C-alpha positions, 0 to 999 in steps of 0.5 A, spaced: 500 500 500 502 506 498 502 513 502 497 518 499 501 524 500 503 528 493 509 526 489 513 533 490 519 532 486 526 534 489 528 539 484 534 544 485 530 550 482 525 549 487 530 551 492 531 558 489 523 558 487 522 558 495 528 563 496 525 568 491 517 567 493 518 567 501 525 571 502 525 575 495 528 581 499 534 578 502 541 580 500 546 576 495 552 580 496 558 579 491 565 582 491 566 582 483 572 581 478 571 587 475 572 591 482 567 593 488 561 590 491 555 588 487 548 588 491 542 583 489 537 579 492 534 572 491 528 575 487 533 578 482 538 572 482 532 567 481 529 571 475 536 572 472 537 564 473 531 563 469 534 568 463 540 563 463 536 557 463 532 560 457 538 562 453 541 555 454 535 553 451 536 557 445 543 555 444 541 548 443 542 545 450 538 540 452 537 536 458 543 532 460 548 536 457 554 539 461 555 546 461 562 548 465 563 554 469 570 556 471 568 562 476 569 564 483 563 565 488 559 571 485 552 572 484 553 571 476 556 564 478 550 562 482 545 565 477 548 560 472 548 554 477 541 555 478 540 556 470 543 550 468 540 545 472 533 549 472 533 547 464 535 540 465 543 541 464 548 539 468 552 544 472 560 542 471 564 546 476 571 546 474 577 548 479 581 553 476 587 551 480 588 545 477 594 544 472 592 545 465 592 538 463 587 536 468 583 542 466 583 540 459 582 532 461 576 534 465 572 538 460 573 533 455 571 527 459 565 531 461 564 533 454 562 540 456 558 544 450 559 551 453 564 554 458 562 560 462 568 563 465 570 569 469 574 575 467 580 572 471 581 566 467 581 570 460 588 568 458 587 561 461 581 559 457 585 562 451 591 558 452 586 552 453 581 553 448 584 549 442 585 543 446 577 543 449 574 539 443 567 539 445 566 546 447 562 550 442 561 557 446 565 561 450 561 565 455 565 571 459 561 572 465 561 580 465 558 586 461 559 589 455 564 595 458 569 589 460 569 585 454 576 584 452 577 588 445 583 583 443 581 576 445 583 570 440 576 567 442 569 569 439 566 571 446 559 571 448 557 577 453 554 574 459 549 580 460 547 581 453 546 573 452 541 573 458 538 580 457 534 578 451 530 573 455 524 573 459 525 572 467 518 569 467 520 563 463 518 556 466 523 551 469 524 544 465 521 539 469 526 533 470 525 527 474 528 528 481 534 523 480 536 527 473 543 529 474 544 536 476 551 537 477 558 534 476 564 535 480 571 532 479 575 529 484 582 533 485 586 527 482 592 527 486 594 520 483 591 518 476 586 522 472 580 526 476 574 522 477 567 525 476 562 525 481 555 527 478 550 529 483 542 529 482 537 534 484 534 529 489 541 528 492 543 536 492 536 538 495 536 532 501 543 535 502 541 542 503 536 540 507 540 536 512 545 542 512 540 547 514 539 543 521 541 546 528 547 541 529 549 542 522 550 549 519 543 552 523 542 557 518 535 561 518 532 567 514 536 571 519 543 568 518 548 571 514 553 566 511 559 567 507 562 561 503 569 562 502 570 555 500 569 556 492 563 553 488 568 548 485 570 545 491 564 540 492 558 546 491 561 550 496 559 545 501 552 546 499 551 553 501 548 556 495 543 551 496 542 551 503 542 559 503 536 559 498 533 553 502 533 558 509 532 564 506 539 567 509 543 573 506 549 570 502 555 574 502 561 572 497 568 574 496 569 573 489 576 572 487 578 575 493 581 570 499 586 574 502 585 576 510 584 583 510 579 583 504 575 577 507 576 581 514 573 587 511 567 583 508 565 579 514 565 585 518 561 590 513 556 585 511 555 582 519 557 575 517 555 570 522 557 564 519 563 563 515 566 557 511 573 555 509 579 551 509 584 551 515 589 555 510 584 561 510 583 561 517 590 560 519 592 566 514 586 570 518 589 569 525 596 571 523 593 577 520 589 579 526 595 578 530 599 583 526 593 588 524 588 588 530 581 588 529 576 583 530 571 579 526 564 583 527 558 579 528 562 572 526 559 567 531 561 560 528 566 558 523 566 551 519 572 549 517 573 543 513 578 540 507 583 538 512 584 537 520 583 543 524 589 544 529 587 544 537 591 551 537 586 554 531 580 552 535 583 555 542 585 561 538 578 563 535 575 561 542 579 565 546 581 571 542 575 572 538 569 569 541 568 565 534 566 557 535 569 553 530 565 547 527 570 542 524 567 538 518 569 532 514 566 530 507 568 528 500 567 530 493 564 523 493 559 525 499 556 532 496 560 533 501 558 533 508 559 527 512 560 529 519 560 536 523 563 537 530 557 540 533 557 538 541 553 533 544 549 534 550 554 529 554 560 534 551 557 540 553 557 538 560 564 537 560 570 542 562 573 546 557 579 542 556 575 535 555 570 539 550 576 541 546 578 533 546 572 532 542 572 538 538 579 536 534 575 530 532 571 531 525 564 530 528 558 527 528 554 524 522 548 527 519 542 524 518 543 521 511 550 519 512 551 512 515 558 510 517 562 504 520 569 502 521 572 496 519 578 492 519 582 489 513 578 483 513 572 487 513 569 486 520 566 492 523 570 495 529 567 497 536 565 504 537 570 505 542 574 511 540 580 507 540 581 502 535 581 504 528 580 502 521 577 503 514 572 508 514 566 506 510 559 510 508 553 510 505 547 514 504 542 518 499 548 523 497 554 519 497 556 517 490 554 510 487 559 510 481 563 515 478 561 519 471 562 514 465 563 508 470 571 510 471 574 506 477 569 500 476 565 498 482 566 503 488 561 500 493 561 493 496 556 488 496 552 492 501 552 499 498 558 501 502 563 506 499 570 506 502 573 513 503 580 511 503 580 514 510 583 511 517 578 513 523 575 511 529 568 512 532 566 512 539 560 511 543 558 518 543 558 518 535 564 522 534 568 520 528 576 522 528 580 521 522 587 518 524 590 519 517 589 517 509 590 510 508 596 512 504 599 517 509 599 513 515 606 511 517 607 504 519 612 504 524 614 497 528 607 494 526 604 500 529 601 506 526 602 513 527 597 518 525 601 524 520 595 528 521 595 528 529 602 529 529 602 535 524 596 538 528 600 538 534 606 541 531 603 547 528 601 549 535 609 550 536 611 557 537 613 560 530 610 554 526 605 556 520 604 549 517 607 542 518 607 536 514 609 529 516 611 523 511 614 516 513 621 515 511 624 508 510 627 505 516 632 499 516 629 497 523 622 500 524 620 500 516 618 507 517 619 513 521 616 520 521 619 526 518 616 533 520 617 538 515 615 545 518 614 552 515 615 558 519 611 564 520 613 570 517 619 573 521 619 567 526 625 563 527 624 556 529 629 550 530 628 543 530 630 543 538 625 547 539 619 544 536 621 537 539 621 540 546 614 543 544 612 536 542 615 532 548 609 530 553 604 532 547 605 526 543 607 518 545 614 518 545 614 513 539 611 518 535 616 523 536 619 525 529 626 522 527 628 529 524 625 536 523 626 540 517 625 547 516 622 548 509 621 555 505 614 552 502 610 546 503 606 544 496 598 543 496 593 540 492 588 544 488 583 544 494 588 546 499 590 540 502 598 538 503 600 534 497 603 528 500 605 525 494 610 530 492 613 531 499 614 523 498 617 524 491 621 530 494 624 526 500 624 519 497 632 519 498 632 522 504 636 518 510 634 519 517 639 520 522 637 514 526 637 510 520 
């Protein structure tokens, strides 16, 4: 027997319909590529998104076609995003920080038919265009006055393209299981793989992200996604903000701390989201320049583990509560959020931090388990660790075009590639990536925990740990440290700081002070490059 409720499909464009109808005057703010601040609202963004949809129809785009964006977080990108999926297309966000060959591979593999891109990327697109075999039209997301006069491409002007279209045109009805978005993994090894989000998965994810123990957004919220839209949908914020009717504030091409501080203060942002490197730069800027973060109450940090020292600095110096996140492109991306359980809230502050450095508790819609090498589930005791497995309605079932083959086990679980623990309160803690964990004398050393301990040492800006071959112990940790500007850090000082904060057998066998540390296009430490760089390094203990 079926229920008798209406069959109301979960479609992405219903989110922005809701925002326009019920929160139409709520602002959408952008720092632009042309310069200055652009002020819009959900009603206007909604109408212009419909104009984008109609323009795409006139250009011959049909449901299922991929339309790429190479753009920052701006009002035009949000309009394009909703417009593409609203006419049945698939919005393919491309990370401009990838290498040229990766961008070319991704666009050609996706068979993108149109590319929308920002002024920042004119030279990049001109350089890559001869290799983009499926792109039929290049749309520069600006107005006529900013169109380049000397481009080698036959460019279409975004503002002119949509100006002739009717903002009241209807969306295209598609099944809720139809593809709405496409995002490729960062591809640190091998070719990137595409994750194709459905309308249903995006809407369910946005609803879960609104919940109190996730981002807790409402119509009174002012949210700033510093995490870019090409990083797994800016962690769903352009969807979530529309669902909540929140004010949406975006930094466009700006990621520097002074600009972001001003934007957060000027626009009364109370929730902001970014990777740890952004917030590390912000803390260093505030330490030097002074000032505060206005009405900012919470910051969500994901992409890599958050050091204890960062959580404590935001708490004690700025009155900002850090919520640690964990997820993946394959998870749309949210898996866990570090909001406190009642049991943790009842603990003394220092014990609360012990839980807040974990990656958090699972959202409704995400099932998790940790298994050993034989696939047997490990008890949730917070100590024993193994491979982290997930499943749920916004978690990948297969990669685009079947790349990678079968990615789920017989029971529908996806192996995240992370090594983790789960505890009785539901907190998950990433011990390491399976390929980064250091195996020493039959025991595992967490490079993440060691890095987060080291980054608290005076003068340390960033730390990376890799395993180096050892004749007795198989592998031992090498700690690489980047100093803060103007600081002087020594090996002896770092080791002295770590003494008593980590297990004795975790103590690095050597510490090197380096000028830079390589990062992936998504801001994570690039361990593959570090391992290659130091593959012949001989530890003093070897």
